[in-house]
C-alpha positions as CSV (number, residue, x, y, z in Angstrom):
1,M,17.5,18.8,-32.9
2,Y,21.0,19.5,-31.4
3,A,19.4,22.1,-29.1
4,L,16.9,19.5,-27.9
5,L,19.6,17.0,-27.2
6,L,21.7,19.6,-25.4
7,C,18.7,20.5,-23.2
8,L,18.0,16.8,-22.4
9,S,21.7,16.2,-21.6
10,F,21.8,19.3,-19.3
11,S,18.6,18.1,-17.5
12,S,20.1,14.7,-17.0
13,L,23.4,16.2,-15.7
14,S,21.6,18.4,-13.3
15,A,19.7,15.5,-11.8
16,Q,23.0,13.6,-11.5
17,S,24.6,16.7,-10.0
18,L,22.0,16.7,-7.2
19,L,22.2,12.9,-6.6
20,Q,26.0,13.1,-6.0
21,H,25.2,15.0,-2.8
22,V,23.1,12.0,-1.5
23,P,25.6,9.8,0.4
24,Q,26.1,6.2,-0.6
25,D,25.0,4.9,2.8
26,A,21.6,6.8,2.8
27,S,18.8,4.7,4.2
28,F,16.1,6.3,2.0
29,V,15.8,8.6,-1.0
30,F,12.5,10.3,-2.1
31,T,12.6,11.9,-5.5
32,L,10.0,14.4,-6.8
33,N,10.1,15.0,-10.6
34,P,7.6,17.7,-11.5
35,D,9.0,18.1,-15.0
36,H,8.2,14.4,-15.8
37,L,4.6,15.0,-14.8
38,N,4.4,18.4,-16.5
39,K,5.0,16.7,-19.8
40,K,1.9,14.6,-19.3
41,I,-0.3,17.5,-18.0
42,P,0.6,21.2,-17.7
43,L,0.7,21.6,-13.9
44,V,-0.5,25.2,-14.3
45,K,-3.8,23.8,-15.3
46,L,-4.4,22.5,-11.7
47,K,-4.5,26.0,-10.5
48,E,-7.9,26.3,-12.1
49,Y,-9.5,24.0,-9.6
50,N,-11.1,25.3,-6.5
51,I,-9.6,22.5,-4.4
52,Y,-6.1,23.9,-5.3
53,Q,-7.1,27.4,-4.2
54,M,-8.5,26.0,-1.0
55,A,-5.3,24.1,-0.3
56,M,-3.2,27.2,-0.9
57,S,-5.4,29.2,1.4
58,Q,-5.0,26.6,4.1
59,L,-1.2,26.5,3.5
60,A,-1.0,30.3,3.9
61,Q,-2.8,30.1,7.3
62,N,-0.5,27.3,8.5
63,A,2.9,28.2,6.9
64,G,2.6,31.8,5.8
65,Q,1.8,33.6,2.6
66,Q,5.4,33.6,1.4
67,V,5.4,29.8,1.2
68,V,2.4,30.0,-1.1
69,E,4.1,32.7,-3.2
70,M,7.1,30.4,-3.5
71,I,4.9,27.8,-5.0
72,E,2.9,30.1,-7.2
73,D,6.0,32.1,-8.5
74,P,9.1,30.1,-7.6
75,G,11.3,32.1,-10.0
76,K,10.8,35.2,-7.9
77,Y,12.6,33.5,-5.1
78,G,15.3,31.9,-7.3
79,L,13.8,28.4,-7.0
80,D,13.5,25.9,-9.8
81,L,10.6,23.7,-8.7
82,M,10.2,21.9,-12.0
83,S,13.5,20.1,-11.9
84,A,13.9,16.9,-9.8
85,S,14.5,17.3,-6.1
86,H,15.5,14.8,-3.4
87,V,14.7,14.2,0.2
88,F,17.0,11.7,1.8
89,G,18.2,10.4,5.2
90,K,20.2,8.0,7.1
91,V,19.1,6.1,10.2
92,L,21.6,5.6,13.0
93,D,21.5,2.0,14.3
94,E,23.3,2.6,17.5
95,D,20.9,5.2,19.0
96,G,17.8,5.4,16.8
97,G,18.6,8.9,15.5
98,I,18.1,10.1,12.0
99,L,20.1,12.4,9.7
100,M,18.2,14.3,7.0
101,G,18.9,16.2,3.8
102,V,17.0,18.0,1.0
103,A,18.6,18.8,-2.4
104,F,16.9,21.0,-5.0
105,Q,17.8,23.2,-8.0
106,L,18.0,27.0,-8.1
107,S,17.2,29.3,-11.0
108,D,18.9,32.4,-9.4
109,A,21.2,32.1,-6.4
110,A,21.1,35.9,-5.7
111,K,17.3,35.9,-5.5
112,F,17.4,32.8,-3.3
113,R,19.8,34.4,-0.9
114,Q,17.7,37.5,-0.7
115,A,14.6,35.5,-0.1
116,I,16.2,33.7,2.9
117,S,17.4,37.0,4.3
118,D,14.0,38.5,4.0
119,Q,12.4,35.5,5.6
120,L,14.7,35.7,8.6
121,G,14.5,39.5,8.8
122,T,18.2,39.9,9.2
123,T,21.5,40.0,7.2
124,L,22.8,36.5,6.6
125,E,26.1,35.6,8.2
126,T,27.5,32.8,6.0
127,E,30.8,31.1,5.4
128,K,32.3,29.6,2.2
129,R,32.9,25.9,1.8
130,G,34.2,25.2,-1.7
131,D,31.8,26.8,-4.1
132,F,29.0,26.7,-1.5
133,E,27.8,29.5,0.7
134,V,26.7,28.0,4.0
135,F,24.3,29.4,6.6
136,S,24.5,27.6,9.9
137,M,21.4,26.7,11.9
138,G,23.3,25.8,14.9
139,S,23.8,22.2,16.0
140,S,20.6,21.1,14.1
141,G,22.1,21.6,10.7
142,A,22.8,24.1,7.9
143,L,21.5,25.5,4.6
144,A,24.0,25.7,1.7
145,W,23.8,26.9,-1.9
146,N,25.9,27.7,-4.9
147,N,25.0,29.0,-8.4
148,N,22.5,26.3,-9.3
149,K,21.5,24.2,-6.3
150,A,20.7,24.3,-2.6
151,I,21.0,21.8,0.1
152,V,19.6,21.5,3.6
153,A,21.1,19.0,5.9
154,G,20.9,18.2,9.6
155,G,19.4,15.8,12.2
156,E,19.3,14.6,15.7
157,A,21.0,11.7,17.5
158,R,21.0,10.7,21.2
159,G,24.4,10.7,22.8
160,Q,26.4,12.3,20.0
161,N,26.3,15.1,17.4
162,P,27.1,13.6,13.9
163,T,25.4,16.6,12.1
164,Q,28.6,18.3,11.2
165,E,30.2,15.2,9.7
166,W,26.9,14.5,7.8
167,M,26.8,18.1,6.5
168,N,30.4,17.8,5.3
169,T,29.7,14.5,3.5
170,V,26.6,15.9,1.8
171,L,28.3,19.1,0.7
172,N,31.4,17.4,-0.7
173,G,29.2,15.6,-3.2
174,N,31.7,12.9,-4.0
175,K,30.5,11.0,-7.0
176,G,32.4,8.0,-6.0
177,N,30.6,7.9,-2.6
178,S,27.1,8.9,-3.8
179,I,23.9,7.0,-3.7
180,S,24.3,6.4,-7.5
181,T,27.1,4.0,-6.6
182,N,24.9,2.1,-4.2
183,A,24.2,-1.2,-6.0
184,K,20.8,-1.7,-4.3
185,Y,19.6,1.8,-5.3
186,S,21.0,1.6,-8.8
187,R,19.3,-1.8,-9.4
188,A,15.9,-0.6,-8.1
189,L,15.8,2.6,-10.1
190,K,17.8,1.8,-13.2
191,G,16.0,2.7,-16.4
192,K,12.8,3.8,-14.6
193,T,11.3,7.2,-14.7
194,S,8.4,8.4,-12.6
195,D,6.6,11.5,-11.3
196,A,7.8,10.5,-7.8
197,S,9.8,7.6,-6.4
198,L,10.9,6.3,-3.1
199,W,13.8,3.9,-2.3
200,M,14.3,2.6,1.2
201,D,16.8,0.3,2.8
202,Y,14.2,-1.7,4.8
203,G,16.8,-3.6,6.7
204,A,18.3,-0.4,8.2
205,F,14.8,0.8,9.4
206,A,14.0,-2.7,10.8
207,T,17.2,-2.7,12.8
208,M,16.6,0.8,14.1
209,Y,13.1,0.1,15.3
210,S,14.1,-3.3,16.9
211,Q,17.0,-1.7,18.8
212,M,14.8,1.1,20.1
213,G,12.5,-1.5,21.7
214,M,15.2,-3.9,22.9
215,G,16.9,-1.8,25.5
216,M,14.9,-3.2,28.4
217,M,14.6,-6.7,27.2
218,P,16.3,-9.7,28.9
219,A,19.3,-11.0,27.1
220,D,17.6,-14.1,25.7
221,Q,14.6,-12.1,24.3
222,R,17.1,-9.6,22.8
223,M,18.9,-12.4,21.1
224,I,15.6,-13.7,19.6
225,M,14.7,-10.2,18.4
226,E,18.1,-9.7,16.8
227,M,17.8,-13.0,14.9
228,M,14.3,-12.1,13.7
229,M,15.6,-8.8,12.4
230,G,18.3,-10.7,10.6
231,M,15.6,-11.9,8.2
232,Y,15.4,-8.4,6.8
233,E,19.1,-8.1,6.2
234,G,19.8,-6.8,2.7
235,M,16.0,-6.1,2.1
236,H,15.2,-2.9,0.2
237,I,12.1,-1.5,-1.5
238,A,11.4,0.9,-4.3
239,A,8.1,2.6,-5.1
240,H,7.2,4.6,-8.3
241,M,4.2,6.8,-8.6
242,N,2.9,7.9,-12.0
243,F,-0.2,9.9,-13.0
244,D,-0.8,8.4,-16.5
245,Q,-3.6,8.7,-19.0
246,G,-6.7,7.2,-17.4
247,A,-5.0,5.8,-14.3
248,M,-2.8,6.7,-11.3
249,R,-0.4,3.9,-10.6
250,V,2.0,3.1,-7.7
251,N,4.4,0.3,-8.5
252,Y,6.1,-1.2,-5.5
253,E,9.0,-3.7,-5.6
254,T,10.5,-5.6,-2.6
255,F,14.0,-6.9,-3.0
256,V,14.7,-9.7,-0.5
257,N,17.6,-11.8,0.6
258,D,18.2,-15.4,-0.5
259,E,16.3,-16.9,2.5
260,L,13.2,-14.8,2.0
261,S,13.5,-15.2,-1.8
262,K,13.0,-19.0,-1.5
263,I,9.9,-18.5,0.7
264,F,8.4,-15.9,-1.7
265,Q,9.0,-18.0,-4.8
266,G,7.6,-21.1,-3.2
267,M,4.6,-19.3,-1.7
268,T,3.6,-17.8,-5.0
269,N,4.2,-21.0,-6.9
270,A,0.5,-21.7,-7.3
271,S,-2.2,-21.5,-9.9
272,F,-5.8,-20.2,-10.0
273,N,-8.4,-22.9,-9.7
274,Q,-10.2,-22.6,-13.0
275,K,-13.4,-24.1,-11.5
276,F,-13.9,-20.9,-9.5
277,A,-14.5,-18.9,-12.7
278,Q,-17.9,-20.5,-13.4
279,Y,-19.2,-19.4,-10.1
280,I,-18.2,-15.7,-10.3
281,P,-20.9,-13.5,-11.9
282,K,-20.0,-10.4,-13.9
283,N,-23.2,-8.5,-13.0
284,N,-23.3,-6.5,-9.7
285,L,-19.7,-7.6,-8.9
286,M,-18.9,-4.8,-6.4
287,A,-15.5,-6.1,-5.2
288,Y,-13.4,-9.2,-4.8
289,I,-10.2,-10.5,-3.3
290,N,-8.3,-13.5,-4.7
291,F,-5.0,-15.0,-3.7
292,N,-3.2,-18.0,-5.2
293,Y,-0.7,-19.1,-2.6
294,N,1.0,-22.4,-2.0
295,L,0.5,-23.2,1.7
296,E,2.8,-26.1,1.8
297,E,5.7,-24.3,0.3
298,M,5.1,-21.3,2.5
299,V,5.1,-23.4,5.7
300,N,8.2,-25.4,4.6
301,G,10.1,-22.3,3.7
302,T,9.3,-20.6,6.9
303,R,10.3,-23.7,8.9
304,S,13.7,-23.9,7.1
305,L,14.2,-20.2,8.0
306,M,13.2,-20.5,11.6
307,E,14.8,-23.8,12.7
308,P,18.4,-22.5,12.6
309,M,17.3,-19.4,14.6
310,L,15.6,-21.5,17.2
311,N,18.6,-23.7,17.6
312,Q,20.7,-20.7,18.6
313,I,18.4,-19.7,21.5
314,P,20.1,-20.7,24.8
315,E,18.5,-23.5,26.7
316,Y,15.1,-23.4,24.9
317,G,15.9,-23.5,21.2
318,P,16.7,-27.2,20.7
319,M,13.9,-28.1,23.0
320,I,11.4,-26.1,20.9
321,N,12.6,-27.8,17.7
322,D,12.3,-31.2,19.3
323,A,8.8,-30.4,20.4
324,M,8.0,-29.4,16.8
325,D,9.3,-32.7,15.6
326,I,7.0,-34.6,18.1
327,I,4.0,-32.6,16.9
328,G,4.9,-33.6,13.4
329,I,4.5,-37.2,14.4
330,A,1.0,-36.6,15.7
331,V,-0.1,-34.2,12.9
332,D,-0.2,-35.3,9.3
333,E,0.8,-32.1,7.6
334,Q,0.1,-33.4,4.1
335,A,-3.5,-34.1,5.2
336,L,-3.8,-30.5,6.4
337,Y,-2.6,-29.3,3.0
338,N,-5.2,-31.5,1.4
339,L,-7.9,-29.7,3.4
340,W,-6.8,-26.3,2.0
341,S,-4.1,-25.7,-0.6
342,G,-3.8,-22.0,0.1
343,D,-6.0,-20.3,-2.5
344,M,-9.2,-18.3,-1.9
345,F,-11.7,-16.1,-3.8
346,L,-14.1,-13.8,-2.0
347,G,-16.6,-11.8,-4.0
348,V,-19.2,-9.3,-3.0
349,T,-22.0,-9.3,-5.5
350,G,-24.5,-6.8,-4.1
351,M,-26.7,-6.0,-1.2
352,R,-29.5,-8.2,-0.1
353,D,-32.4,-7.9,2.4
354,F,-31.9,-10.3,5.3
355,K,-34.6,-11.0,7.9
356,K,-33.6,-11.5,11.4
357,T,-35.3,-11.7,14.8
358,I,-34.2,-9.2,17.4
359,T,-35.1,-8.9,21.1
360,T,-36.3,-5.6,22.4
361,Y,-37.9,-4.6,25.6
362,D,-41.3,-3.1,26.5
363,Y,-43.3,-2.5,29.7
364,D,-46.6,-4.0,30.7
365,E,-49.4,-2.1,32.5
366,E,-47.7,-2.5,35.8
367,F,-44.4,-1.1,34.3
368,N,-42.6,-4.5,34.4
369,R,-40.0,-4.9,31.7
370,I,-40.8,-7.7,29.3
371,E,-38.8,-9.1,26.4
372,V,-40.4,-8.7,22.9
373,E,-39.1,-10.5,19.8
374,R,-39.8,-9.1,16.4
375,E,-38.6,-9.7,12.9
376,V,-36.8,-6.9,11.0
377,E,-35.2,-6.6,7.6
378,E,-31.6,-5.3,7.1
379,K,-29.6,-4.8,4.0
380,L,-26.2,-6.5,4.1
381,P,-23.5,-7.3,1.6
382,E,-24.1,-10.5,-0.4
383,F,-20.9,-12.6,-0.7
384,T,-19.5,-15.9,-1.9
385,M,-16.2,-17.4,-0.8
386,M,-14.5,-20.3,-2.5
387,M,-11.4,-22.3,-1.5
388,S,-9.8,-25.4,-3.0
389,Y,-9.4,-28.8,-1.3
390,S,-8.0,-32.1,-2.4
391,N,-9.4,-34.8,-0.1
392,E,-13.2,-34.6,0.4
393,A,-13.2,-37.5,2.9
394,D,-11.0,-35.5,5.3
395,V,-13.1,-32.4,4.8
396,M,-16.2,-34.4,5.6
397,K,-14.8,-35.4,9.0
398,F,-15.0,-31.8,10.0
399,V,-18.5,-31.5,8.5
400,K,-19.7,-34.5,10.4
401,L,-18.4,-32.9,13.6
402,G,-20.4,-29.8,12.8
403,L,-23.5,-31.8,12.1
404,H,-23.3,-33.3,15.6
405,S,-23.5,-29.7,17.0
406,P,-26.3,-27.2,16.8
407,Y,-24.2,-25.0,14.4
408,L,-24.5,-27.0,11.2
409,E,-27.6,-28.4,9.5
410,S,-27.8,-30.5,6.4
411,K,-30.1,-29.2,3.6
412,G,-29.4,-32.0,1.1
413,A,-26.8,-30.7,-1.4
414,Y,-25.6,-28.0,1.0
415,Y,-25.5,-27.1,4.7
416,Q,-26.9,-24.2,6.7
417,I,-24.7,-22.5,9.2
418,N,-26.5,-21.7,12.4
419,V,-24.6,-19.3,14.6
420,P,-26.4,-17.5,17.4
421,D,-26.9,-13.8,16.8
422,M,-25.5,-14.0,13.2
423,P,-27.2,-11.2,11.3
424,M,-27.8,-13.3,8.2
425,D,-28.4,-16.8,6.9
426,A,-25.1,-18.5,5.7
427,F,-24.6,-21.7,3.8
428,M,-21.8,-24.1,3.1
429,A,-21.2,-26.6,0.3
430,M,-18.6,-28.7,-1.4
431,K,-18.4,-29.6,-5.1
432,D,-15.6,-31.0,-7.3
433,G,-12.7,-29.8,-5.0
434,V,-14.3,-26.4,-4.3
435,F,-15.4,-25.4,-0.8
436,F,-18.2,-22.7,-0.7
437,I,-19.4,-20.4,2.0
438,T,-22.1,-17.9,1.0
439,N,-25.1,-16.0,2.3
440,N,-26.7,-16.1,-1.1
441,Q,-29.4,-18.8,-0.9
442,D,-30.4,-18.5,-4.5
443,F,-26.8,-19.2,-5.5
444,I,-26.4,-22.2,-3.2
445,E,-29.7,-23.7,-4.4
446,N,-29.6,-23.0,-8.1
447,K,-26.0,-22.3,-9.3
448,L,-24.1,-25.0,-7.5
449,S,-24.5,-27.7,-10.1
450,A,-23.3,-25.8,-13.2
451,G,-22.5,-22.3,-12.1
452,F,-23.5,-19.2,-14.2
453,G,-24.0,-19.3,-17.9
454,K,-21.0,-18.4,-20.0
455,G,-22.4,-15.0,-20.9
456,E,-23.0,-14.3,-17.2
457,R,-19.5,-15.2,-15.9
458,I,-16.7,-12.9,-14.9
459,S,-14.9,-11.2,-17.8
460,K,-11.7,-12.5,-19.5
461,E,-10.0,-9.3,-18.4
462,H,-10.5,-10.1,-14.7
463,L,-9.6,-13.8,-15.2
464,D,-6.3,-12.9,-17.0
465,R,-5.4,-10.6,-14.1
466,I,-6.2,-13.2,-11.5
467,Q,-4.4,-16.0,-13.2
468,K,-1.2,-14.0,-13.6
469,S,-1.1,-12.6,-10.1
470,A,-0.4,-14.0,-6.7
471,Q,-3.1,-11.7,-5.2
472,V,-5.7,-9.3,-6.5
473,V,-8.0,-6.9,-4.6
474,Y,-10.5,-5.3,-6.9
475,W,-13.2,-2.6,-6.3
476,D,-15.7,-1.7,-9.0
477,V,-16.8,1.9,-8.1
478,P,-19.9,2.2,-10.5
479,N,-21.3,-1.2,-9.5
480,T,-20.8,-0.3,-5.8
481,V,-22.4,3.1,-6.2
482,G,-25.3,1.6,-8.2
483,V,-26.1,-0.8,-5.3
484,M,-25.5,1.9,-2.6
485,E,-27.9,4.3,-4.3
486,K,-30.8,1.9,-3.5
487,L,-30.2,2.2,0.2
488,E,-32.3,4.5,2.2
489,G,-30.9,8.1,2.5
490,M,-28.2,7.5,-0.1
491,N,-30.1,8.8,-3.1
492,E,-31.0,12.2,-1.9
493,G,-29.4,15.5,-1.0
494,P,-25.6,15.9,-1.0
495,M,-25.0,12.1,-0.8
496,K,-26.7,11.6,-4.2
497,E,-24.4,14.2,-5.8
498,V,-21.3,12.6,-4.3
499,M,-22.5,9.2,-5.5
500,D,-23.2,10.5,-9.0
501,A,-19.7,12.2,-9.1
502,S,-18.0,9.0,-8.0
503,K,-19.9,6.8,-10.5
504,K,-19.1,9.1,-13.4
505,S,-15.4,9.7,-12.5
506,V,-13.8,6.6,-11.0
507,K,-13.9,3.3,-12.7
508,S,-12.1,1.0,-10.3
509,M,-9.3,0.5,-7.8
510,I,-7.0,-2.4,-8.1
511,L,-4.2,-3.8,-5.9
512,K,-2.3,-6.7,-7.4
513,A,0.8,-8.7,-6.4
514,D,2.8,-10.5,-9.0
515,K,4.3,-13.9,-8.5
516,A,7.9,-13.6,-7.2
517,K,10.6,-13.5,-9.8
518,G,14.0,-14.3,-8.4
519,D,14.5,-12.0,-5.4
520,V,11.9,-9.5,-6.4
521,F,8.2,-9.3,-5.3
522,S,6.3,-6.7,-7.2
523,Q,2.9,-5.1,-6.5
524,E,0.8,-2.4,-8.2
525,F,-2.0,-0.2,-6.8
526,S,-4.0,1.7,-9.4
527,I,-7.0,4.1,-9.4
528,N,-8.6,3.8,-12.8
529,F,-10.7,6.7,-14.1
530,M,-13.5,6.7,-16.6
531,D,-11.8,8.7,-19.3
532,G,-9.0,6.6,-20.5
533,G,-7.6,9.4,-22.7
534,A,-7.4,12.1,-20.0
535,N,-4.6,12.5,-17.4
536,S,-5.5,10.9,-14.1
537,L,-4.3,13.8,-12.0
538,D,-6.6,16.2,-13.9
539,Q,-9.5,13.7,-13.4
540,L,-8.6,13.3,-9.7
541,F,-8.7,17.1,-9.1
542,S,-11.9,17.4,-11.1
543,Y,-13.5,14.7,-9.0
544,L,-12.3,16.1,-5.7
545,D,-13.6,19.5,-6.8
546,K,-17.1,18.1,-7.3
547,V,-17.1,16.3,-4.0
548,M,-15.8,19.3,-2.1
549,K,-18.4,21.6,-3.7
550,T,-21.1,19.2,-2.7
551,M,-19.9,18.6,0.9
552,M,-19.5,22.3,1.5
553,G,-22.9,23.1,0.1
554,T,-21.7,26.0,-2.0
555,S,-21.5,26.9,-5.7
556,M,-17.8,27.6,-5.3
């Protein structure tokens, strides 16, 4: 037990030892933690897959066989590839340059030194800096190592050469000036472990990119751009990737400043319209997107952020705000919010045959070209879109306008949309605060009054996810494949095998955004596999192996 605690403590200290070489003012830090993943699935198992062997073969061609050997047998080269490593950098606001660094663990410094010497084909000329042996790579950077770790640092910047100063800062490894003392970094990663993580000071990158494009701008435009970039001040992001049992997940958090926090909180202060649920079928549901946003809060928040900026623009700012006030007199904003509150559900429920008339050309007996109209059938996605409204009388004003044009036709309880050259029939309807647009005529004629039966409606699992989230994008892979298999050419040859592998391997893909909590806006992307008890990376390699085998037409 004591031995286990000692090992864990040493592992933690090693990770901290590397982090102390990442400067406090770094703009980004990418951390790879193979040992964390290896505890979930032995990484050596991945070598059994043909796709791994193919990747190594390609790497050997592009980077050389020694690089492959370093991955296959890192101990031979003194490398410890199972411990955490960090790639980090700092963007230089003043000239758009970037300084980079890589920090990783060694298992044997002597073997590592010899490997570098062999790679270069010469005896290394190095210098000592503290306990580090340093090999200079000229003005572009240097490679340094001691008994248990190695660091590569360098970079480029226009008009100056800050590489030496950067290298000294990285090598010094001052705990009091390391990234672990950066409040933003610590907050984003505290108490979280992952197979890989990325932290980035978004404000620093936004400033760099804006300044790169502002050099040739007139002074007033440059001032506007600088004020716009001010919105991102203090903003930083953190992403965590994990290959868990049954699912690969990327969790993404955006930390915003006070001004943006108010906008995000107001924008996501909205609820799912429960009336939507009765109109969403569970069968053949291939994909959907749903968002619950508060349009009024979003507009008001954005206005409160932009107005002070506009007032600072010389000559034009106050005039623009005055013009906006005048528009506010003519436009009843509340009436606009009553037309649409800011929510929407769009579901794809299969493929359907649609008949359409097309114009082709033929030639008569005297070889004169003549137009020929003929009716053809085409399979297209079947969809239904729903949005909420509050004032039906106002919505009907727009409907009446459409009825006085050739583009909208009343069909009693619903309306047909007639747009020239549209590849399908489309319909529109309103009922109990729900606005519908669909190309499913059976739905609009038979389901509008009461929706689907309780046993036919979308599952509780989906509804719970939709209700708790500001936005959800969902793709059901087996349902999609089941529909696609019926299309011509999709159920034969290699395509059939790819479809079959997809249907048996991948369950769904989901992107969801939570409602803002304080100054944090969280999102998650997941690929969910069929076997909930097996590691997702193992299942991903297995699936890619099958697809690669099929596409290459070999037994591999």
